[in-house]
N, C-alpha and C positions, 0 to 999 in steps of 0.2 A: 504494499500500499504506499504509493507516494504522498507527500505532503500536498495537502490541498486536494487529494483525490477521494471522491465520495464512495462510500461502500458499494452502492448500486452500479458504479462503474467497475468493480473488480469482476472479471470473468471467471465464473465458478463452472466445472463439468458436473455433471450427475454424481450425486453421492460425495461432493468436495464440500468441505465448511470452511469458515473463516472465523478465526478467534482474535478479538480486537480487544487490545487493553488502553484504557483511556488516561491520558496524563493531564495533568492540571497545566493550564496555559498561563505564563506570567507576562508582563510587560516592562519595558524599559522606555525612557524618553530623553533625548537630547531636547536643546531650545525648539528644534522644528522638526524633529524625526522620530518615529516610534520604533521600537523593535520587539518583536512578539516571539517567544521561544517557551519550550517545554524543557523543564530541568531534566538531565539525564538523556535527552534525545540530540541527535545531530541535526539539528534544523533550526535555522533562524530565518525569520521574514521581516522586512522593514519596510516604511512607507513615510511619506512626508516629504519635507524639504530635499531637493536634489544638491544641495549646498556640500555635503559630505562626499559626493562622488566627483567634486572638480578635480581637475589635474593638479597634482601637487599634495593632495590628501594622501594619508595611507589607504589602501584598497580594503575591501572587504576580505577578511583573512582566508586563505585556501583551505584551512581544515574545516571552515564553516561553509564555504562556497561547495566544497567537494562532499560535505556530510560524512568526514572521515574521523571527526571527534565530536563526542558528545559534550553540549554545553551544560554548565550546572547553574550558572548565574551570569546576568548581564547588569553591568552600572554604566553611568553616563555623565559626561561634562555636557557643556554648552553645545560641543561640536564634535563629539568623539564618543565611542563606546568601548568598553572593556569587557571581556569575557572570561569567567574562570572556565577551564576545560576539566574534562573528567579526570585528568591525571595530575591536576592541581596547578598547572601551568596557566598562563595568562596570554590572550591575544587581544590586540587593540586596533581600532581603525576609525578613520575620519581625519579631522584637522590635527596635523602634528602638533602645532602651537597649544593645541587645547588637551594634549594627553593620548593623541591617536597613534603616537610612537612610543612603545615602551622597549625597543630594541636596546637602550643603554644599561636599562636595569632588568633584561629578560633573566640573566643567569641568577639573579635575587627572588625571581618570581616563581618559587616553587613551595609546593604544599599551601597554596593559598586557601584561606576560607572565605574572606569577605573582601570587597572592594568598594570604597566610597567616591564619588566624583564630585568636585566642586565646580566653579566655572571652567577653569583650564588646567585642572590637575588631578590626579588619581592618587588614593591612599590604600593600600592593600595590607591586609593581616594575614600573617602566617600561621600556620598550627601552633607554632609556639609562643605566639603572641608578640612577634616582633612586626614591624612595620616597615614598608617599602613606598618610597612616593616617587611620581614622576609627573612632568608635564610643566606648566609655567612655574619658575623658582618663587616668583614674587606671590603667588597665589596658593601657597602651599605645597608646590612641587618639590621643593628643598627642605627637608626636615632634619637637617645635620645638627640645627642649634639644640634640638630637644630629644636626640636620638637616644642618647643613654637613659632617658626618661621613658622610652617608648617600650617597655617590657611588659609582659602579661597583659597585653591591650585586647579586650574583647568585643570592643564596638568602637567605630568612628563615624562622626556626623560632619557637615562642612555648611559654612555660608559660601559667599561667593570667591572670597579669597583666603579662607582660613579653614583649618581643621580642629575638631576637638575629639580626643581620643579618650574613651572611659577603659580604665584598667579592672582588673579583677579586683582589686583591693577598694574599689569604688572611687578612687582619686580620679583626677582630669588632667589631661595634658592638651595644652593648646599651641599652635604655631599657624604662620601665614602673617597677613596684614594686621596689625594690630587695631586699626580703624575697623575692621569687619569682625572682630572677635577673637582675633589670633592672641590676643593678651588678656588673661583672666584673672591678674593678680589682684584686681579690686574685690573679687569675690571668692578667693582661692580659699578662705578659711571657711566658707558655706559650702565648697563643692566636696562634700565627704557622702559616702554612701549613695550615689549617684547611680540610679537604675537605667535612664536613658537620657538622651540629648536630641533636640532640632534645632536646624538652624535657618534662619531668613536669610536675606542677602547680606546683611551687615550685623547680625546679632544671634546669641543662642539662647536657648531655653532648656534648663536640665530639670529633669523630675528627680526627686531625692526618693529616698526609701519609703519616707512617710507620707508620699504624695503631695509634698509641697514643691514649689517651682523657684529655681533662681536663674535669673536672665543677666546676661552682660552683653556688651557692644552697644550699637548706636541707639539712642532711646528711641530715637523718631522711626526707627525699624523694627521695633519689638523689644529694644532692650531693657524697657522700663516696663512694668506692668501696671504702674499707676493705680487707678482706682479699682482694678479687679482682684488685685493681690489677695484681698480677704477671701475672694470665692475660688480660689485656687487652692482647694484641699481634695484631697483623695484622686489626684489626677493621675489616669491610667496611660494617657498618649497624647502627643502634642503633634500638630501638623503646622506647616509653614507656608506661606507665600512669599514674594520677596520683601514684603515690609510689614506683614502681621503674623500672629500666631493665632491656633484654634486648639483648645485643650478639651479632651473628652474626660468627664468625671466618671467616678465609680456606678454613678446612677444613670450613666447615658446621657446625660444633659452636656452642654457644650458653652466654654467660654473662650471669647475671643479679646484681642487687644492688639494694639498696632494701627498702623494707617488704616482709616477707614476705608478709602479707596481700592485697598488690596485684600479686602476682607476682614479688616479689623473690628467693624461694626456689623453684628449679625442680628441686629434687633429685627429688620423685617422677616426675619424666618425662626425667631426665636422660638415661637410655639411649636414648628416642625421638627426643631433640635431637640426631639427625646428618643431615647433607644438607639442611640448612634453607636456603632461598633468601630467605625473605621472613616478616617478623614484622609482624602487626597487634596493636591494644591497644585495649581498653575502659579504662573508669577503674581496674578493679581486676583485669584477666586479659589474658592474651597468648593469641594464637593464631599458631601458626607453620606456614608452609606448606613442605613438604619439596619434594625435586627430583622424587620421584614423582608429585606432587600431592596427597598425603594430608596431613592437618592434625593438629597436635597443640595442644592447649590446657592451660592451667594458671592458677592463681590462683583469684580468689573465685568459687565455681560460681555462684551467681546472677548474676553480671555477665559470664557467657560461659565460665568456666573448666572447665566441664563440658560437654563436646560429645557425650557418649554417646547422646542421644537422637537425634540425627541423624549420628552417626559412620559409619553404612553408606552415607549419600550424599555424604560428603566426600570425594570421590575426583576426580581429574582436575581441582582446584581452580586458578584462574588467579588470582584476587584476591580479599582480604579487606578488609572494613571494619568499625571497631568504632565503635559509638555509646558512651554512658556506660554501659549496662548490657547490651549485645547485641552480636552479630557478624551479618554478613550475608557470605555467600560465593559467587562466581560461578564455575561451572564451564566447562570448556571446550564444553560441549554447550549452555551457555546457561542451563542450570537454575540457579535462585536458591535458597539455603539459609539459613535464618537460625536461631538459637537463642541463649538468655539469657533475659532478662527481657521479657515480651510489652509492657510499658509503655514499654520504650525500643526497641522495633521487633524484638523476637526472633521475632516471628511474623509471616511473610509472608502476606497476603491471598491467599485463594484464586484461582488464575488469574493472578497477577502474574507476568509474564516479562520479561526484559530486551526 
Protein backbone atom coordinates (compact mmCIF):
# COMPACT_ATOMS: atom_id res chain seq x y z
CA UNK A 1 0.00 0.00 0.00
CA UNK A 2 1.59 3.26 -1.14
CA UNK A 3 1.18 6.58 0.72
CA UNK A 4 -2.16 8.22 -0.23
CA UNK A 5 -3.33 5.00 -1.91
CA UNK A 6 -6.90 4.04 -1.07
CA UNK A 7 -7.73 0.56 0.15
CA UNK A 8 -10.24 0.25 -2.70
CA UNK A 9 -7.38 0.71 -5.17
CA UNK A 10 -5.44 -2.35 -3.96
CA UNK A 11 -5.91 -5.26 -6.39
CA UNK A 12 -6.75 -8.46 -4.53
CA UNK A 13 -7.18 -11.84 -6.18
CA UNK A 14 -9.80 -14.29 -5.00
CA UNK A 15 -9.13 -15.52 -1.50
CA UNK A 16 -6.49 -12.85 -0.79
CA UNK A 17 -6.90 -10.47 2.10
CA UNK A 18 -5.18 -7.28 3.27
CA UNK A 19 -4.27 -6.47 6.88
CA UNK A 20 -3.98 -2.74 7.61
CA UNK A 21 -2.32 -1.21 10.68
CA UNK A 22 -3.40 2.40 11.25
CA UNK A 23 -0.73 4.86 12.42
CA UNK A 24 -1.41 8.17 14.15
CA UNK A 25 -0.54 11.11 11.92
CA UNK A 26 1.41 14.11 13.28
CA UNK A 27 1.97 17.63 11.98
CA UNK A 28 4.87 20.09 12.09
CA UNK A 29 5.02 23.60 10.63
CA UNK A 30 7.49 26.28 9.59
CA UNK A 31 6.27 29.85 9.12
CA UNK A 32 4.47 28.94 5.91
CA UNK A 33 4.77 25.22 5.27
CA UNK A 34 3.35 22.09 6.92
CA UNK A 35 4.85 18.60 7.19
CA UNK A 36 2.66 15.57 7.84
CA UNK A 37 4.16 12.27 8.99
CA UNK A 38 3.53 9.08 10.93
CA UNK A 39 6.06 8.26 13.63
CA UNK A 40 7.87 5.05 12.73
CA UNK A 41 6.92 5.23 9.04
CA UNK A 42 9.23 6.15 6.13
CA UNK A 43 6.94 8.81 4.68
CA UNK A 44 6.67 12.62 4.93
CA UNK A 45 4.27 14.88 3.03
CA UNK A 46 4.63 18.67 2.86
CA UNK A 47 2.57 21.56 1.51
CA UNK A 48 2.39 25.35 1.69
CA UNK A 49 4.89 27.99 0.57
CA UNK A 50 7.46 26.92 -2.03
CA UNK A 51 10.16 29.11 -0.43
CA UNK A 52 11.98 26.13 1.03
CA UNK A 53 12.44 24.60 -2.43
CA UNK A 54 14.34 27.60 -3.81
CA UNK A 55 17.89 27.14 -5.12
CA UNK A 56 20.50 27.41 -2.38
CA UNK A 57 18.31 25.80 0.25
CA UNK A 58 19.04 22.33 1.61
CA UNK A 59 16.92 19.86 -0.41
CA UNK A 60 14.44 17.32 0.91
CA UNK A 61 16.69 14.59 2.41
CA UNK A 62 17.27 11.47 0.36
CA UNK A 63 16.31 9.03 3.16
CA UNK A 64 12.88 10.70 3.30
CA UNK A 65 12.52 11.12 -0.43
CA UNK A 66 13.34 7.46 -1.09
CA UNK A 67 11.45 6.15 1.92
CA UNK A 68 14.49 4.25 3.18
CA UNK A 69 14.42 5.50 6.78
CA UNK A 70 11.46 5.85 9.14
CA UNK A 71 10.81 9.20 10.83
CA UNK A 72 10.21 9.42 14.59
CA UNK A 73 9.63 13.16 14.97
CA UNK A 74 9.81 16.42 12.98
CA UNK A 75 10.46 19.92 14.35
CA UNK A 76 10.69 23.26 12.54
CA UNK A 77 12.19 26.74 12.56
CA UNK A 78 10.72 29.56 10.46
CA UNK A 79 12.09 28.14 7.20
CA UNK A 80 13.54 24.71 7.88
CA UNK A 81 12.62 21.26 9.17
CA UNK A 82 14.65 18.76 11.20
CA UNK A 83 13.66 15.12 11.50
CA UNK A 84 14.76 12.46 13.97
CA UNK A 85 15.21 9.18 12.11
CA UNK A 86 14.65 5.70 13.47
CA UNK A 87 18.37 5.21 14.15
CA UNK A 88 18.55 8.34 16.33
CA UNK A 89 20.34 10.48 13.74
CA UNK A 90 18.97 13.75 12.34
CA UNK A 91 18.37 15.14 8.85
CA UNK A 92 17.46 18.75 8.11
CA UNK A 93 16.24 20.61 5.04
CA UNK A 94 15.16 24.08 3.99
CA UNK A 95 16.85 27.45 4.49
CA UNK A 96 20.45 26.82 5.56
CA UNK A 97 20.54 30.07 7.57
CA UNK A 98 17.54 28.83 9.56
CA UNK A 99 18.98 25.47 10.55
CA UNK A 100 18.29 23.62 7.31
CA UNK A 101 21.92 22.46 7.21
CA UNK A 102 23.12 20.38 10.18
CA UNK A 103 26.23 18.95 8.48
CA UNK A 104 28.67 20.73 10.85
CA UNK A 105 27.22 18.97 13.89
CA UNK A 106 26.07 15.76 12.19
CA UNK A 107 28.72 13.74 14.05
CA UNK A 108 27.16 14.86 17.36
CA UNK A 109 23.59 14.18 16.32
CA UNK A 110 23.36 10.58 17.51
CA UNK A 111 20.90 9.01 19.94
CA UNK A 112 18.73 12.12 19.62
CA UNK A 113 15.48 12.02 21.59
CA UNK A 114 13.98 15.50 21.08
CA UNK A 115 14.45 18.57 18.87
CA UNK A 116 13.19 22.11 19.44
CA UNK A 117 13.23 24.86 16.82
CA UNK A 118 13.46 28.63 17.40
CA UNK A 119 13.21 31.15 14.53
CA UNK A 120 16.49 30.16 12.89
CA UNK A 121 18.16 27.56 15.13
CA UNK A 122 17.59 24.06 16.46
CA UNK A 123 18.47 22.44 19.79
CA UNK A 124 18.56 18.64 20.09
CA UNK A 125 18.56 16.55 23.27
CA UNK A 126 20.57 13.35 23.22
CA UNK A 127 19.66 10.24 25.17
CA UNK A 128 22.21 11.09 27.89
CA UNK A 129 20.71 14.57 28.41
CA UNK A 130 23.37 16.54 26.56
CA UNK A 131 22.37 19.23 24.04
CA UNK A 132 23.51 19.93 20.47
CA UNK A 133 22.65 23.22 18.74
CA UNK A 134 22.96 24.53 15.18
CA UNK A 135 21.64 27.34 13.03
CA UNK A 136 21.89 31.11 13.56
CA UNK A 137 24.46 31.68 16.38
CA UNK A 138 22.78 34.86 17.65
CA UNK A 139 19.44 33.08 17.84
CA UNK A 140 20.44 30.17 20.08
CA UNK A 141 22.42 28.17 17.52
CA UNK A 142 25.54 28.69 19.64
CA UNK A 143 25.24 27.28 23.19
CA UNK A 144 28.93 27.20 24.10
CA UNK A 145 28.49 29.76 26.89
CA UNK A 146 26.20 27.43 28.87
CA UNK A 147 27.35 24.05 27.56
CA UNK A 148 28.69 22.93 30.94
CA UNK A 149 25.25 23.53 32.50
CA UNK A 150 23.42 21.64 29.75
CA UNK A 151 23.51 18.24 31.41
CA UNK A 152 20.62 16.04 32.41
CA UNK A 153 18.30 18.03 30.13
CA UNK A 154 14.83 16.55 29.65
CA UNK A 155 13.05 19.26 27.62
CA UNK A 156 13.77 22.44 25.64
CA UNK A 157 11.49 25.31 24.61
CA UNK A 158 12.17 28.43 22.55
CA UNK A 159 11.25 32.02 21.82
CA UNK A 160 12.27 33.62 18.53
CA UNK A 161 15.95 33.98 19.39
CA UNK A 162 16.49 32.07 22.63
CA UNK A 163 16.14 28.64 24.24
CA UNK A 164 15.23 27.45 27.75
CA UNK A 165 16.22 23.94 28.84
CA UNK A 166 14.60 22.09 31.74
CA UNK A 167 16.94 19.74 33.57
CA UNK A 168 15.89 16.60 35.43
CA UNK A 169 16.56 18.41 38.71
CA UNK A 170 13.87 21.00 37.81
CA UNK A 171 16.31 23.85 37.18
CA UNK A 172 16.35 25.91 33.97
CA UNK A 173 19.23 26.94 31.69
CA UNK A 174 18.69 29.74 29.14
CA UNK A 175 20.77 31.02 26.24
CA UNK A 176 20.42 33.14 23.13
CA UNK A 177 19.42 36.80 22.81
CA UNK A 178 18.86 38.31 26.31
CA UNK A 179 16.08 40.53 24.97
CA UNK A 180 14.17 37.43 23.88
CA UNK A 181 14.29 35.53 27.16
CA UNK A 182 17.86 34.26 26.84
CA UNK A 183 18.68 35.81 30.23
CA UNK A 184 16.63 34.46 33.16
CA UNK A 185 18.74 35.89 36.00
CA UNK A 186 15.90 38.09 37.26
CA UNK A 187 13.73 35.09 38.13
CA UNK A 188 16.42 32.46 38.64
CA UNK A 189 15.56 32.01 42.34
CA UNK A 190 11.95 31.15 41.39
CA UNK A 191 12.81 28.67 38.65
CA UNK A 192 12.83 25.53 40.76
CA UNK A 193 10.81 22.35 40.27
CA UNK A 194 9.89 23.51 36.77
CA UNK A 195 7.59 21.10 34.95
CA UNK A 196 7.16 22.77 31.58
CA UNK A 197 7.98 25.96 29.68
CA UNK A 198 6.40 27.76 26.74
CA UNK A 199 7.79 30.66 24.71
CA UNK A 200 6.22 33.56 22.84
CA UNK A 201 8.37 35.59 20.47
CA UNK A 202 10.22 37.44 23.23
CA UNK A 203 9.20 35.89 26.56
CA UNK A 204 8.98 32.58 28.43
CA UNK A 205 6.35 31.21 30.83
CA UNK A 206 7.22 28.30 33.13
CA UNK A 207 4.83 26.00 34.98
CA UNK A 208 6.06 24.99 38.43
CA UNK A 209 5.32 21.76 40.26
CA UNK A 210 2.58 23.44 42.30
CA UNK A 211 0.81 24.74 39.17
CA UNK A 212 2.00 28.33 39.55
CA UNK A 213 3.52 30.29 36.63
CA UNK A 214 6.77 32.27 36.38
CA UNK A 215 7.43 34.54 33.39
CA UNK A 216 10.46 36.43 32.10
CA UNK A 217 11.48 38.32 28.99
CA UNK A 218 9.78 41.30 27.34
CA UNK A 219 6.69 42.39 29.37
CA UNK A 220 4.91 43.56 26.22
CA UNK A 221 5.20 40.07 24.74
CA UNK A 222 3.75 38.14 27.67
CA UNK A 223 6.73 38.42 30.02
CA UNK A 224 4.47 40.00 32.65
CA UNK A 225 1.28 38.19 33.77
CA UNK A 226 -0.09 41.41 35.23
CA UNK A 227 -3.68 41.24 36.46
CA UNK A 228 -4.17 37.53 35.74
CA UNK A 229 -1.38 36.31 38.05
CA UNK A 230 -3.90 35.47 40.78
CA UNK A 231 -5.87 33.28 38.33
CA UNK A 232 -2.81 31.23 37.36
CA UNK A 233 -3.26 28.36 39.78
CA UNK A 234 -3.29 24.64 38.97
CA UNK A 235 -2.01 25.36 35.46
CA UNK A 236 -1.57 22.20 33.37
CA UNK A 237 -0.52 23.51 29.96
CA UNK A 238 0.45 26.80 28.29
CA UNK A 239 0.29 27.80 24.63
CA UNK A 240 1.84 30.89 23.03
CA UNK A 241 1.41 33.11 19.99
CA UNK A 242 4.09 35.66 19.09
CA UNK A 243 3.09 38.02 21.92
CA UNK A 244 0.54 36.30 24.16
CA UNK A 245 0.04 33.21 26.31
CA UNK A 246 -2.95 30.97 27.02
CA UNK A 247 -2.96 28.67 30.07
CA UNK A 248 -5.21 25.65 30.57
CA UNK A 249 -6.21 25.18 34.20
CA UNK A 250 -6.91 21.83 35.86
CA UNK A 251 -10.67 22.40 35.55
CA UNK A 252 -10.43 22.98 31.76
CA UNK A 253 -10.82 26.76 31.87
CA UNK A 254 -8.39 29.06 30.03
CA UNK A 255 -6.55 32.18 31.21
CA UNK A 256 -4.87 34.48 28.67
CA UNK A 257 -2.45 37.42 28.91
CA UNK A 258 -0.19 39.48 26.66
CA UNK A 259 -0.96 41.42 23.49
CA UNK A 260 -4.73 41.45 22.90
CA UNK A 261 -4.20 41.57 19.12
CA UNK A 262 -2.32 38.25 19.36
CA UNK A 263 -4.87 36.37 21.44
CA UNK A 264 -4.06 37.83 24.84
CA UNK A 265 -7.73 38.84 25.21
CA UNK A 266 -10.10 35.85 25.06
CA UNK A 267 -13.13 37.60 26.58
CA UNK A 268 -15.19 37.20 23.37
CA UNK A 269 -15.05 33.39 23.67
CA UNK A 270 -14.64 33.03 27.43
CA UNK A 271 -17.96 31.17 27.82
CA UNK A 272 -16.86 28.63 25.20
CA UNK A 273 -13.48 27.98 26.82
CA UNK A 274 -14.67 25.21 29.08
CA UNK A 275 -13.42 21.62 29.10
CA UNK A 276 -10.33 22.56 27.07
CA UNK A 277 -7.72 19.80 26.76
CA UNK A 278 -5.23 21.24 24.27
CA UNK A 279 -4.23 24.60 22.77
CA UNK A 280 -2.40 25.33 19.51
CA UNK A 281 -1.19 28.69 18.24
CA UNK A 282 -0.32 30.54 15.05
CA UNK A 283 1.59 33.82 15.28
CA UNK A 284 -1.44 35.85 16.32
CA UNK A 285 -4.27 33.43 17.11
CA UNK A 286 -5.13 30.46 19.32
CA UNK A 287 -7.14 27.30 18.65
CA UNK A 288 -8.39 25.24 21.59
CA UNK A 289 -9.56 21.63 21.38
CA UNK A 290 -12.29 20.82 23.89
CA UNK A 291 -12.97 17.43 25.48
CA UNK A 292 -15.80 16.79 23.03
CA UNK A 293 -13.46 17.29 20.02
CA UNK A 294 -14.87 20.69 19.06
CA UNK A 295 -12.61 23.71 18.44
CA UNK A 296 -12.70 27.31 19.69
CA UNK A 297 -10.55 30.00 18.04
CA UNK A 298 -9.71 33.60 18.91
CA UNK A 299 -7.16 36.28 18.10
CA UNK A 300 -6.28 37.76 14.72
CA UNK A 301 -8.89 36.57 12.20
CA UNK A 302 -6.50 36.47 9.24
CA UNK A 303 -4.09 34.27 11.21
CA UNK A 304 -6.68 31.60 11.95
CA UNK A 305 -8.55 33.32 14.78
CA UNK A 306 -11.74 33.06 12.70
CA UNK A 307 -12.70 29.44 11.92
CA UNK A 308 -16.30 30.08 10.86
CA UNK A 309 -15.67 28.85 7.30
CA UNK A 310 -14.71 25.37 8.50
CA UNK A 311 -16.48 25.25 11.87
CA UNK A 312 -19.01 22.58 10.74
CA UNK A 313 -16.05 20.33 9.92
CA UNK A 314 -14.26 20.89 13.23
CA UNK A 315 -15.61 17.98 15.22
CA UNK A 316 -13.89 14.90 16.65
CA UNK A 317 -10.59 16.78 16.33
CA UNK A 318 -7.53 14.95 17.69
CA UNK A 319 -4.71 17.37 16.88
CA UNK A 320 -4.12 20.94 15.68
CA UNK A 321 -0.91 22.52 14.41
CA UNK A 322 -0.40 26.21 13.69
CA UNK A 323 1.90 27.81 11.13
CA UNK A 324 2.60 31.56 11.21
CA UNK A 325 -0.80 32.44 9.74
CA UNK A 326 -2.92 29.29 9.59
CA UNK A 327 -4.04 26.12 11.35
CA UNK A 328 -4.36 22.50 10.26
CA UNK A 329 -6.54 20.07 12.23
CA UNK A 330 -6.66 16.27 12.10
CA UNK A 331 -9.93 14.53 12.94
CA UNK A 332 -10.40 11.04 14.33
CA UNK A 333 -11.60 9.85 10.92
CA UNK A 334 -8.38 11.03 9.25
CA UNK A 335 -9.86 14.13 7.62
CA UNK A 336 -7.50 17.12 7.38
CA UNK A 337 -9.02 20.59 7.74
CA UNK A 338 -7.12 23.86 7.34
CA UNK A 339 -8.07 27.51 7.78
CA UNK A 340 -6.41 30.89 7.95
CA UNK A 341 -4.20 32.60 5.39
CA UNK A 342 -3.77 30.45 2.26
CA UNK A 343 -0.18 31.65 1.82
CA UNK A 344 0.67 30.08 5.18
CA UNK A 345 -0.92 26.70 4.52
CA UNK A 346 -4.53 27.61 5.34
CA UNK A 347 -5.81 25.83 2.27
CA UNK A 348 -5.44 22.06 1.92
CA UNK A 349 -4.65 20.93 -1.65
CA UNK A 350 -7.40 18.74 -3.14
CA UNK A 351 -7.10 15.05 -2.34
CA UNK A 352 -4.54 15.46 0.41
CA UNK A 353 -5.16 13.04 3.25
CA UNK A 354 -3.01 11.54 6.00
